[in-house]
C-alpha positions as CSV (number, residue, x, y, z in Angstrom):
1,M,322.4,111.6,145.3
2,K,319.6,109.9,147.3
3,T,321.3,106.4,146.7
4,K,324.4,107.8,148.5
5,I,322.4,109.3,151.5
6,F,319.8,106.5,152.0
7,L,322.1,103.7,152.8
8,P,321.2,100.7,155.0
9,G,321.7,101.5,158.6
10,V,321.6,105.2,158.5
11,K,319.6,106.4,161.4
12,V,316.2,108.2,160.8
13,D,313.9,110.5,163.1
14,L,310.4,110.3,162.1
15,I,308.7,113.6,163.4
16,K,305.1,113.4,163.1
17,I,303.4,116.3,161.1
18,N,300.3,117.8,162.7
19,R,297.5,117.5,160.4
20,R,295.9,120.8,161.4
21,T,298.9,122.9,161.5
22,K,301.0,121.1,158.9
23,L,303.9,121.6,161.1
24,P,306.4,118.9,162.6
25,D,305.6,118.0,166.2
26,E,309.0,117.8,167.9
27,E,307.2,116.2,170.8
28,K,306.1,113.3,168.8
29,I,309.5,111.8,167.4
30,F,310.1,108.3,166.6
31,Y,313.4,106.5,165.8
32,S,314.2,104.4,162.9
33,Q,316.8,103.3,160.4
34,V,317.1,102.8,156.7
35,L,316.7,99.2,155.7
36,D,316.2,99.5,151.7
37,Y,316.1,101.9,148.8
38,D,315.9,101.3,145.4
39,N,316.3,104.7,143.8
40,S,312.5,105.3,143.4
41,E,310.3,107.5,145.7
42,K,309.9,104.9,148.2
43,I,311.9,104.1,151.0
44,E,311.8,101.0,153.7
45,L,312.5,101.9,157.2
46,S,312.4,99.9,160.5
47,V,309.4,100.0,162.5
48,P,310.2,102.0,165.8
49,I,310.5,99.9,169.2
50,I,310.3,101.4,172.6
51,K,311.3,99.2,175.6
52,G,311.2,96.1,173.3
53,K,307.5,96.8,172.1
54,I,306.7,97.8,168.5
55,I,305.2,101.1,167.8
56,P,302.6,100.5,164.7
57,L,302.7,103.8,163.2
58,E,299.5,104.1,161.0
59,P,299.3,104.4,157.1
60,D,298.5,107.7,155.5
61,E,300.1,109.7,158.5
62,E,302.6,112.3,157.2
63,Y,306.1,112.7,158.8
64,L,309.3,114.8,158.6
65,L,312.2,112.3,157.9
66,R,315.5,113.5,159.4
67,F,318.5,111.4,158.1
68,Y,321.9,111.2,159.9
69,T,324.4,110.4,157.4
70,E,328.2,110.4,156.7
71,R,327.6,113.5,154.3
72,G,325.7,115.5,157.0
73,L,322.2,115.9,158.2
74,Y,319.3,115.8,155.7
75,Q,315.5,116.0,155.8
76,C,312.4,115.5,153.5
77,K,308.7,114.8,154.0
78,G,307.1,111.3,153.8
79,Q,303.9,109.4,154.0
80,I,303.5,105.9,155.4
81,I,302.1,103.7,152.7
82,T,302.1,100.4,154.4
83,R,303.6,98.0,156.9
84,Y,304.6,94.5,156.5
85,K,306.7,91.7,158.2
86,K,309.6,90.0,156.7
87,E,311.8,87.3,158.5
88,N,310.7,88.6,161.9
89,L,311.5,92.1,160.8
90,C,308.7,94.8,160.9
91,I,309.0,97.1,158.0
92,L,307.5,100.8,157.2
93,V,307.3,101.5,153.5
94,M,307.1,105.4,153.1
95,L,306.5,107.6,150.2
96,L,308.9,110.4,149.8
97,E,307.0,113.6,149.1
98,S,309.4,116.6,149.0
99,D,313.0,117.2,147.8
100,L,315.8,116.2,150.1
101,E,317.1,119.3,152.1
102,R,320.3,119.6,153.8
103,L,320.1,120.9,157.5
104,Q,322.1,124.0,158.1
105,R,320.0,126.2,160.6
106,R,321.4,124.4,163.7
107,R,324.9,124.5,162.7
108,F,326.3,125.8,165.8
109,Y,324.0,124.2,168.2
110,R,325.9,123.7,171.5
111,L,325.9,120.4,173.2
112,E,326.7,119.7,176.8
113,C,329.5,117.0,177.2
114,F,332.1,115.6,179.4
115,W,334.9,114.5,177.1
116,E,338.7,114.6,177.6
117,V,340.8,116.7,175.2
118,L,344.4,117.3,174.9
119,Y,345.6,120.8,174.2
120,A,349.0,122.7,173.5
121,C,349.7,126.5,173.5
122,V,351.5,127.5,170.1
123,N,352.0,131.4,170.9
124,D,350.0,134.7,171.4
125,N,349.2,135.0,167.7
126,H,346.9,132.6,165.7
127,S,348.9,132.1,162.5
128,K,349.2,128.8,160.7
129,E,352.8,129.4,159.9
130,S,353.7,129.7,163.5
131,I,352.0,126.4,164.2
132,D,354.1,124.8,161.3
133,E,357.3,125.9,163.0
134,Y,356.6,123.5,165.9
135,G,356.9,119.9,165.7
136,I,353.7,118.3,166.9
137,D,355.6,115.7,169.0
138,Q,357.7,118.3,170.5
139,M,355.0,120.3,171.8
140,E,353.8,120.4,175.5
141,W,350.6,118.6,175.5
142,K,348.2,119.1,178.7
143,I,344.9,117.5,179.5
144,G,341.5,119.3,179.7
145,M,337.9,118.3,180.1
146,A,335.5,119.6,177.4
147,T,332.1,120.8,179.0
148,D,330.2,121.7,175.8
149,I,331.0,121.7,172.0
150,S,329.6,123.1,168.9
151,G,330.3,123.2,165.2
152,G,332.2,126.6,166.1
153,G,334.2,125.9,169.1
154,C,334.2,124.5,172.4
155,C,334.6,125.0,176.2
156,F,337.0,123.1,178.3
157,N,338.4,123.1,181.9
158,S,342.0,122.8,182.9
159,D,344.3,123.6,185.5
160,M,345.7,126.6,183.9
161,G,344.1,129.8,182.4
162,L,345.0,130.8,178.8
163,K,345.6,134.5,177.6
164,K,342.9,135.7,175.2
165,D,343.8,135.2,171.6
166,T,346.3,132.7,172.2
167,C,346.4,130.0,169.4
168,I,346.2,126.4,170.6
169,L,346.1,123.0,169.2
170,L,343.3,120.5,170.4
171,R,343.2,116.8,170.1
172,L,339.6,115.9,169.9
173,G,338.3,112.3,170.6
174,Y,334.6,111.5,170.5
175,P,333.1,108.2,171.9
176,T,330.7,107.8,168.7
177,L,333.4,108.8,165.9
178,K,336.4,106.6,165.8
179,T,337.6,108.1,162.6
180,W,337.9,111.6,164.5
181,E,340.1,110.1,167.4
182,G,343.1,112.1,167.8
183,K,342.3,114.6,165.1
184,L,344.2,118.0,165.5
185,V,342.0,121.1,165.5
186,E,343.5,124.7,165.6
187,A,341.5,127.1,167.9
188,R,341.9,130.6,169.4
189,V,341.1,131.5,172.9
190,V,338.2,134.0,173.2
191,D,337.9,133.7,177.0
192,S,339.6,132.3,180.1
193,K,338.3,132.6,183.8
194,K,338.9,130.9,187.0
195,L,336.0,128.6,188.2
196,L,334.9,129.9,191.7
197,N,333.5,126.6,192.9
198,K,336.4,124.6,191.8
199,Q,339.9,125.2,193.2
200,G,342.7,125.2,190.8
201,L,340.4,124.9,187.6
202,F,340.0,127.4,184.8
203,E,337.2,127.5,182.2
204,N,338.7,128.1,178.7
205,R,336.3,129.0,175.8
206,V,337.9,128.7,172.3
207,E,336.7,128.9,168.6
208,F,337.9,126.7,165.9
209,I,340.0,128.3,163.2
210,N,341.3,127.1,159.7
211,I,339.0,124.1,160.1
212,S,338.0,122.3,156.9
213,N,334.2,122.0,155.9
214,S,334.4,118.3,156.1
215,D,335.9,118.3,159.7
216,R,333.3,120.9,160.8
217,E,330.6,118.7,159.5
218,K,331.8,115.8,161.6
219,I,331.6,117.6,164.6
220,I,328.2,118.7,163.8
221,R,327.2,115.3,162.9
222,V,328.6,113.9,166.2
223,I,326.6,116.6,168.2
224,F,323.2,115.6,166.4
225,E,324.0,111.9,167.0
226,E,324.7,112.5,170.8
227,E,321.6,114.7,171.1
228,R,319.5,112.1,169.4
229,K,320.8,109.4,171.9
230,I,319.9,111.8,174.9
231,R,316.3,112.0,173.3
232,Q,316.1,108.2,173.0
233,R,317.0,107.6,176.5
234,E,314.5,110.1,177.8
235,R,311.7,108.6,175.8
236,G,312.5,105.0,176.8
237,Y,314.0,103.7,173.5
238,T,316.3,100.7,173.4
């Protein structure tokens, strides 16, 4: 399984573990990626770089390693064994000290965003059969702007309010996930209200329904990756 997770290029967060409390310190996160894994208990990662400067993490320090993979988010503990340089590339060698664990607890973390979506109303009941009666190309698609999204649903602004429990189709496209572009997702309206500070606009909150686990995992992975990019920019990473 690890060989399918620790692929070259997979992004990794290195979260330093406090020696006294033995807990990860979320304020001390370094950003790296997998360089090599030979199916042993050792893994090679790139040395973190901030604003063009190499950050020389010290051997014997323990970290929580968080991996952003196509299969989802995983983490385990590891310790830096050594550092070395190969062809102008600085490399960390880490010993994996715990079993690989799949992250689930932040499944429905909500990310603020500004992404365009297309949506089409189906009817007032959220039944899959009623959606199948409509030809996708025959539906009346409207433009909305997503303002936040999670693995469970999203919120988007549009020029029309939607009746609660109305079933809609969403065409979602994310800047960092090309394979998801134009993906159709079923959703049910849970709330719709007029925005007081924006004339002619409504805020529509929906929950995803009849969504496969693999599609939901893709959404969650995008959310984690976007959050990671925000943290990197805040800390001055290139």
